[in-house]
N, C-alpha and C positions, 0 to 999 in steps of 0.2 A: 689694568690696561688703559693707557692714555689714548684718547681719540683726538686728533687735530681736525677741526672742522675747516674744510676748504671751500664750502659753499655757504654763502651767507643765508640762504633760505633753509638751512638745516640747523637744528639746535638739539636734536635728539639722537639717540643711538638705538640700534637693533643688533641682533647677533646672528651669526651663521655658523653651522656645523655642516661639513660635507662628508657624506658617507659613500665610499667607493667599494663596489662589490662586483662579482661576476657570477655566472651560473644562475641567472634569475634571482640574484640577491642572496644566494646560499653561501658564497665564499667571499670573505673580505679580502681586499687587495692592500697589502702593506706597502708603504713607501711610494704610493702614487703621488704625483706632483699636481697640485691644485693651484690655479690662478684665479683671483677675483679681480674683475675689471669694472670701472664705472662705465655706464652706457655711452657717455659722451666722449670717452677716450680709451678705445680698445688697445692702444699701443702701450699704455702704462698701467701695470697691475698695481692694485692696492696691497694685495697680499700674495705671497708665494708660500704655500704650505705643503707639508708631507703628511700622509696618513699613517696612523699607528697600526699595531698588529690587529686591531679590530676594524680596520678600514676607515677610521674616522679621523678628521682633522681636529685640532683644538678649536674651541669656540672663539670666534673673532668678532670684534665690535666694528660696526659699519655705520656711517652717517645715514640718517634718515630724517624725514619730516615728522612733525608732531602728529600724534594720533588725534588731536583735537580738530584737525582739518576735516575729519569725517563727521563732525557734529553739525556742520552747516552746509546747506545745499549750495552747489555751484563752486565749491572748493576743488582744487586738484586732487589727484589720487592721494590717499593718506599713507603712502609708502614711497620708498625710493627703490628703483630697480637696478640690478647689477647683472653682469655677465660672468659666468663661471666656466672654466675649462679644466679638463682633467687629462693627464697622460700617464701611462705606465708601460714599462717595457713588456713586450709580448702582447699588447692589446691595442686596438684602435683607439684613437683619441676621441673625446666627446666634449660637447659644449652645450650649455643651457643659457638661453638669453632671457632677459627681463625677469630675473628672479626677484620677487618682491621682499623687501625688508621693512618690517613694521617696528615702530617704537616699542622698546621694552620686550620684544618677543624674540625667542631663539628659533630661527628657521632651520630645519634639518632637511638638507637637499640630497636625495639619493641619486647615485649614478650606477648604472649597470653596464660595465665595459664588456665588449665582445673580444674574445681572444683572436689573435692572428692565427691562421692555419699553420700547422707545424712546419710545412714546407714552403710557406709563403715568404717571399722576399718583400719586406715592407716597402722597399724602393719601387717595386713593380706596381704597387698601388699608388705610388707617389712619385711619378717620373720627374717632376720639376723640383723636387726636394723641399717643397713647402708642406706644412702640416695640413692634413686633411681631417675633417670632422664628420662624424655620422650625426645627422640632424635628428634630435629627439624631440617629439612634439611637446610643446608646453603643456603642463597640467596645472590645474588649480591646486595651490598649496594650502 
């Protein structure tokens, strides 16, 4: 997989796999749509991915900073953060912000989607037609 570096401060890569499930992680969601965005430009996704029958995306490479930054005091964070959003028919959309990607490490990011009510009209929860997200608190990965 070729990675094109768009930020001159990055020379390293890390990896991301997104795992999408429901029922408190018991049931994988196949064919969920996953978007990965840089923090500074939420309008332009880097990747648009689909989950497989196990509810996982393929492993993708993302730009990050060198892990050597963590060896000296006063350096910035030794990782690069991304935003990740997930949508699937019949489920509420979800988004996680500031997902850290470290050099040479594969981050596995779990999502647990909440099903829409059987009788719910998704538009009734979304009267202006724009996507709505349930905020999931950040956790230490």
